[in-house]
N, C-alpha and C positions, 0 to 999 in steps of 0.2 A: 419168440416174440411175446407169447402169453406171460412168461416170467417177467419180462420188462414192464408190461402193463401193471402187473400185480405189485412189483417193487415201486413203481411210480405212485400207485394208489396208497401204498403204505407210507411212503415219504410224504405225500400230500396230506394224508390223514394225521400223521404225526405232527406236521407243522401246524395244522388247524388246531389240534388238541393242545399243543404248546402255547398257541396264541390265546386260546380260551383260558387255560390254567394260569397264564401270566397276568390276567386281569387282577390288578392289585386292589386290595381293600384300602380305602382312604378314610381315616378317622381324624377328626379335628374338633375343636371347641372354639366358638366365637362368642365373645361377650359384647354388650352394647357400649361399654366404656371400660376404663382401666382403674378408676378410683371410685369407691363407694363409701358412704357414710353409714354408721350403725342405724338400723331402722329402715334402710333402703332395700329394694329388691335388686338382685343381680339378674339381669335378663340375658339369657344365653341360648345358643343353639348348638346342639351336637350334630356335626356334619358327618354323614356316613355315605360313602359311595362304594360300589363294587364295580371297579373299572370306571366307566362314565355313567353308570346307572345309579340314581339315588336309591337308598335302601331305607325302608321304614321299619325300625326295630326299637324295642325297649332296651335302653342302655343304662348300665349301672354306673353311678357317679359317687365320688367321695369328695366332700368339701373339707379342707383342713386349714388351720390357722398357721401363722408363721413358725410356730414350734412343731409343726407337723402333727399336732394332736388332731385326731379325727373329730370333726364337729358334727357332721351329718352324712348319712347315706341316703340317696334317693335315686329314683329312676326317671328318665326322660325319654320321650319318643324322638328318635333321630329326625333331623331336618325340619323340626317344628320348634318354635320359640318356647322356652320354659323359664321359670323363675326360681330363685332361692332367696329367702328373706334373711338378711343379716340382722341378728338380734342386737338390741341396744347394748348388751354387755359384751359383744364380740370384740376380742382384742384387736388393737390397731396393728398394722403392718402388712406383710405379704401373706396372701392366701393362695391356695391352689384348688383347681377343679381337676379331678382325675376321672377319665372315662375309660371303660374297658369293654371291648367287644371281641369275642373269640380270643386270638392270641395278640391282638393289637391293644396298646395302651397309649394314651396321650395325656399330658399334664399341661395345663395352662395356668398362668398366674394373673392375679389382680391385687389391688391394694384396698385395705380398709383404713379410712382416715381416723384421726383422733377426735373423740367427743369428750371434752372435759365438762363434767357435771358433778356438783356436790350438793348435798342436802344438809341444812343446819336445823337442829331441833333443840329446844330447851325442855328438859324434863326434870322437874324439881330443881336441884342445885347443880345440874350437869348440862353441859353443852355437848350434844352428840353430832359429830361430823361424819357423814357417810359419803363415800366415794361411789357415786351412781354412774360414773362415766366408764370409758374403756381404756383409760390411760392413768398412770399414777397421779395423784393429786399432790402437787408440791408447792402450792402457793403459800404466802404468808397471810394469815388472817388477822383481822383487828377485832378485838372485843371491847365494846364501849359499855361500861357499867357506871351509870350516872355521868360524871365528868372525867372518869379515869379510863385511859386507853391502854389496853394490853395487846401486844403483838406476839404471834407465835408462828414459826415456820412449820409447815405440815409436810408429811411424807406418808400418805395413806395409799396402800395398794388397791387395785381394782377390786370392787366388791366388799372391801373392808370398811370398818368404821373406827372412830376414836372418840373417847369420852374425856372431857376436860371438866374438872370440878370448878365451879364458879364461887369465888370467895369475895365477900365485901362486908363492911361494917353493917350492923343491924339497921334495917330501914327498908323502904321501898325504892326501887331503882328501875329506870328504863334500861333495857339491855338491847344492844344492837350488835350484830355480827356481820362482817363483810370481808371480802377478799379483794 
């Protein structure tokens, strides 16, 4: 009879231990919205549970753009709201946040919208067009020199600029540039 009790205790102990070890780690990321604009903060929470118990840990994160180029690494405390600033130059398209904790890894996606912005400057006899947005600048510009209008289609990549030499007969002119 003594052997039966010992076997019963071993079986009971084994089932309790298997229940405890089966407590699964839950890792997820929740963002406050799906689409952000350059210059905005992504507000997110890294959710971490051990079974049904919330766990407070420092979690390593990687933010990457659509081409999966690593943009930033940072840490966040699980189960607390955190933020990530999307720079004004951040490329538009799909982005990801990847969180890693022990052997668990989770990746969630969000979108960065397009911000079309261009800067026009006249320096000497040159018009300088700089793409200050996060999407290629492809508009047609109009250059007004006196009463003459010149149009030119542009294709300027993000962060780049183009110079156009302004030519007119000798004299003083009002110059206007628009798109």
